[in-house]
Each structure stands twice: as structure tokens, then as C-alpha cells.
NUFI-310364 format. One line per field, with one value per residue (C-alpha): x, y, z; residue number from 0; residue in one letter. Coordinates in pm, 1 decimal, m for minus. Each point is the difference from the previous one (the first is absolute). Last residue first. Layout:
N
X: [X/...]
Y: [Y/...]
Z: [Z/...]
k: [NUM/...]
r: [A/...]
***
This chain:
227
X: [m583.3/116.1/m97.1/192.7/313.2/m26.4/m51.4/302.1/218.2/m138.5/116.6/355.1/m22.2/m115.4/309.8/220.6/m144.2/2.6/363.4/91.9/331.9/m18.8/m246.9/m6.8/m297.9/m196.1/m170.4/141.0/36.9/m282.5/m48.0/m291.4/m219.6/m300.5/m266.3/m104.8/138.3/318.3/115.7/353.0/185.6/27.8/m81.2/231.8/300.9/240.3/m14.8/335.3/m41.6/m348.8/m77.1/m344.0/62.0/369.3/m24.9/m316.6/157.6/296.6/m222.9/m208.5/m356.4/m172.5/m264.0/m284.0/m220.1/m352.7/m102.4/m168.7/m93.8/33.5/276.4/189.4/m31.9/124.2/305.0/61.5/m0.2/259.4/215.4/m28.6/131.8/303.1/49.3/m26.2/249.5/245.5/m9.9/m129.6/215.9/113.8/m340.9/79.5/m182.3/m224.4/m368.0/m137.5/m203.2/268.8/m61.6/m224.7/m339.4/m124.6/m286.8/m91.9/m306.1/m61.2/m287.0/234.0/241.9/m221.2/60.2/358.2/m105.2/205.1/309.2/m62.8/m93.6/162.4/m258.9/m168.4/155.2/175.5/143.2/372.3/37.4/m278.8/126.2/354.8/m106.8/m176.8/288.8/274.9/70.1/152.7/m250.0/m93.6/m352.6/63.2/m321.2/m210.3/m97.5/182.0/234.5/38.3/77.9/259.9/155.8/47.4/m240.3/146.8/142.4/m280.0/m232.8/m205.1/m318.6/m82.0/m325.7/m202.0/m240.8/m94.3/86.4/308.9/154.6/165.7/m11.1/333.2/182.2/194.2/350.1/145.4/m273.0/89.4/329.7/m181.4/m252.2/276.5/189.2/m317.2/m216.8/m62.6/m323.7/m338.9/m166.6/72.9/128.4/m165.1/277.2/225.4/m78.4/184.6/229.8/m57.4/308.9/m5.6/335.7/m178.5/m178.0/m351.4/m227.4/m216.7/m304.4/m158.6/m212.1/m64.3/250.5/m152.8/m98.4/269.7/40.9/m112.8/m281.1/m257.9/m34.7/287.8/252.6/m158.3/m250.2/74.9/m196.8/m332.2/m150.4/339.8/85.0/m65.5/307.0/55.7/43.0]
Y: [m216.8/m362.1/m46.3/308.1/m125.0/m339.7/162.0/222.9/m299.6/m175.4/286.9/m39.8/m377.8/50.9/210.8/m266.4/m266.4/210.7/86.6/333.2/185.5/m11.6/287.3/46.3/m235.3/268.1/m115.0/294.1/m123.3/71.8/282.4/m14.3/273.2/m31.7/249.6/308.2/258.1/m204.3/m185.5/58.9/m299.3/m171.1/m365.2/m181.4/111.3/258.9/374.0/166.9/288.4/93.4/318.9/m129.2/13.4/m86.4/m298.2/m126.6/17.7/m200.7/m256.9/m100.4/m132.9/219.6/m202.8/196.6/m181.8/57.4/203.0/333.1/134.0/374.5/m10.1/m244.8/237.0/297.6/m197.0/m116.2/360.1/95.7/m299.8/87.1/350.0/m150.3/m252.2/269.7/221.8/m289.8/m26.4/m296.4/m156.8/m261.8/m165.5/m107.2/35.1/270.7/44.0/294.9/m55.2/m7.7/m201.5/m235.5/m161.6/m356.3/m157.4/m302.3/m110.4/m304.8/169.3/297.4/m230.8/m125.5/323.9/m113.7/m272.9/143.9/m54.8/m377.4/m151.7/m303.6/m173.0/44.3/345.9/132.5/m341.7/81.4/m197.5/202.0/350.2/m111.2/m125.4/333.9/219.4/m193.6/229.4/m214.8/101.3/364.2/41.4/115.5/206.4/m36.1/281.8/m164.7/282.2/142.7/m344.6/m72.6/343.2/m61.7/149.6/166.3/m120.4/m247.9/37.3/m300.2/84.3/m278.4/m80.4/245.4/242.7/218.0/m119.7/m3.1/m118.0/328.4/144.5/8.0/315.2/78.1/146.1/m246.7/m210.2/123.7/m188.7/m318.8/42.5/55.8/m304.0/m203.2/m102.5/m374.8/m110.6/9.5/m339.1/m15.6/m325.8/m156.4/m34.6/m308.7/m274.8/m10.0/m299.8/m342.6/m216.0/m342.5/29.8/19.9/319.0/5.5/290.2/222.1/217.5/m264.1/m135.1/282.1/117.7/7.5/354.2/162.2/m109.5/241.4/m222.2/172.1/353.3/15.8/69.8/151.1/m172.6/m33.9/253.8/m97.8/m135.5/m28.5/235.2/m131.3/m75.7/201.9/m162.6]
Z: [1886.3/m27.0/m363.9/m108.7/179.1/m167.2/m339.0/49.8/82.2/m309.1/m222.0/131.3/m47.6/m359.5/m63.2/154.3/m230.0/m317.0/73.3/156.4/m24.0/m379.9/m16.8/m378.0/m24.7/178.6/320.1/204.0/355.6/245.4/251.4/244.7/150.4/227.3/m104.0/201.3/m242.0/m39.2/308.6/136.2/140.6/m335.1/m61.1/m234.8/m200.3/135.3/60.9/64.6/m245.9/123.5/m193.5/m109.1/m373.5/21.5/233.7/m168.6/m345.6/128.2/174.8/m302.0/1.4/258.1/184.3/160.0/251.3/135.1/m305.5/76.4/m347.5/72.5/262.3/m220.5/m296.0/201.5/115.0/m356.0/m120.9/260.8/m89.7/m369.0/64.7/173.5/m280.7/m266.9/185.0/22.2/m378.3/m195.2/m272.9/252.4/m33.6/m355.3/m334.0/136.7/78.3/193.4/317.5/267.1/318.7/m192.1/62.7/34.0/193.3/209.0/199.3/m217.3/m183.5/m42.0/m187.7/m283.5/m189.5/m58.0/m240.9/m287.3/215.3/m25.0/332.3/158.0/214.5/338.3/46.7/312.6/81.9/m18.7/m321.5/m161.6/75.4/m71.9/m345.5/m68.2/113.3/m176.2/m292.9/m273.6/m262.7/61.4/135.2/356.3/m21.8/m312.8/m238.1/m289.1/m107.6/351.7/138.7/m268.4/49.0/370.6/249.7/310.2/333.1/62.7/297.2/109.7/192.3/244.6/183.3/m206.1/169.1/m296.1/m348.0/m219.7/m324.8/m87.5/m349.2/m188.4/m104.2/m317.5/30.3/m253.1/m169.2/m350.0/11.6/97.5/m279.3/m255.7/120.1/m42.0/292.6/28.0/m164.4/175.1/50.1/374.9/139.1/307.6/252.0/m10.8/245.8/328.3/42.9/146.2/11.1/m164.2/m176.2/m334.8/115.8/141.6/m82.9/215.5/m62.0/m223.2/280.1/239.4/255.5/345.3/101.6/210.0/360.1/270.7/127.1/214.2/120.0/247.6/m270.3/m305.0/m222.2/m372.6/m202.0/m143.9/m321.9/m163.0/m283.7/m351.9/m207.3/m313.4/m341.8]
k: [226/225/224/223/222/221/220/219/218/217/216/215/214/213/212/211/210/209/208/207/206/205/204/203/202/201/200/199/198/197/196/195/194/193/192/191/190/189/188/187/186/185/184/183/182/181/180/179/178/177/176/175/174/173/172/171/170/169/168/167/166/165/164/163/162/161/160/159/158/157/156/155/154/153/152/151/150/149/148/147/146/145/144/143/142/141/140/139/138/137/136/135/134/133/132/131/130/129/128/127/126/125/124/123/122/121/120/119/118/117/116/115/114/113/112/111/110/109/108/107/106/105/104/103/102/101/100/99/98/97/96/95/94/93/92/91/90/89/88/87/86/85/84/83/82/81/80/79/78/77/76/75/74/73/72/71/70/69/68/67/66/65/64/63/62/61/60/59/58/57/56/55/54/53/52/51/50/49/48/47/46/45/44/43/42/41/40/39/38/37/36/35/34/33/32/31/30/29/28/27/26/25/24/23/22/21/20/19/18/17/16/15/14/13/12/11/10/9/8/7/6/5/4/3/2/1/0]
r: [T/D/R/A/A/E/R/L/A/A/F/A/A/A/L/S/V/P/T/Y/H/A/N/L/G/S/P/N/P/L/V/W/L/D/A/G/A/L/P/E/R/Q/R/G/F/D/A/R/P/R/A/F/G/V/R/Y/A/T/V/G/V/V/A/V/W/R/P/R/Y/R/A/V/K/D/T/L/E/R/A/G/A/V/L/E/A/A/T/L/E/D/A/R/A/S/A/R/A/V/L/N/T/I/G/L/G/L/G/P/L/V/D/Q/E/S/P/H/L/L/R/P/T/F/G/S/R/H/L/A/P/W/F/R/N/G/P/R/A/F/H/W/G/T/A/A/S/W/L/G/P/N/I/G/V/F/L/V/D/L/G/T/A/I/V/D/P/L/T/K/D/A/A/A/A/L/E/E/R/S/P/R/P/N/P/H/P/I/P/Q/A/P/R/T/R/G/D/P/S/T/S/E/D/G/R/R/V/P/R/P/S/T/S/G/R/G/A/R/P/P/R/R/A/P/P/E/A/T/M]
***
């Protein structure tokens, strides 16, 4: 089942309310301790990829989720095997991209990766710094990251998002030759877009909890609303 995109994009700052659409009944659940928690995303009927399918996904590419004039274009490092096998960005179980996107207020409910095509209707998109899939991001070479940075710059110039958010500071430092870059807003824009660096939402990134990761995404959302 695929959710329908909203009728219109949420208004930007200065054009009315900037709050996300109120959560519909059934979009939240209440735990035994009385706390309200986000509902689970709508499950997709497709089965989990087999080991053979995951192995065959190495070096495959994944189409971007993109449109002209987005509010924020999120840039992953490169597709994982799970994403390449399913066709969904940040699809591996345990990846915290989609929960962080919801908890930070970018999406009105928790989306399943299979619902990624809803994002452009919310002013959001996804691409990758390096197109080819691999089991781990550290399998990429520095030359691939540098070439990917050049390709990303051309893509941003073509699609003109207002903000670009690179999800992974190490890949950003290598690809853009900025070894001292830190998280948050960057001084240098990218092809006319404001540039932000976010933590890697992979479950392997133990430096960030789901709460702190959502806070990092929320800081970007606040900045995007104010510009």
C-alpha cells in the first residue's frame, strides 16, 4: 500500500503556519506508560531480500527521488545493498533516516521506505554522493567521493533545491576537500543552495541515539523554515 501525497506542500515561514499537518487518527499509538509514540509506517507486501538478491545488488544504482525546486535535497553517501535490492533509499532495517525525518517534523507521519515517492510533495528529495551500491560506505574510494561531489554540484545546479543536506560528515570532508568541516550549516553554499551536514543515520553510527539524531534533523528543519 502506498500513501497518497498531500494536496499541497506545507507553507514556508512567512506564508502561514509552518507546523506539519496534524497527525491523523491512527497515525499515533499510545504505549502502556501513557506516552504517545509515532505509529509504525505502512508495511510493504514485498518480502525481505534474500542473501542472493543482496549479493547481486552490489554496484547497482538507485534512481533519485527528486524534483525541481525542492526545499531540502538529502544526500546519502551511497546506496546500501538492501536499498539497491529493493529500490528504496535508506531501506535497511535499523537505518534511522525515516524515523528521524518524522520525529524532526519533516514528515507528518513515519513513512515506510517504499513510500519514498511521497517526499517531493512535501518539498523533499533524496540522492546519493556516489551512485553505486556497496555493503559498507567505507568500501568507497576517495576518488569516487570526489567525483561524486562534482556530480552532485551539477545536479544541484540543475534542480535548484533551496537546501542540500549531506548525510555523513566523513564523506563530505573527503568529497569536497574540507577536512575540518563539522556538522550543521556550512559556510560555502553548493551551486546556489544552502548546505548542511547531518550525521549518518546508519544503525552502525553509535555516536548518535535516535533522539539526538532527530534533534540534528530538527535543527536543519528550523533553518530551512527561517530562510
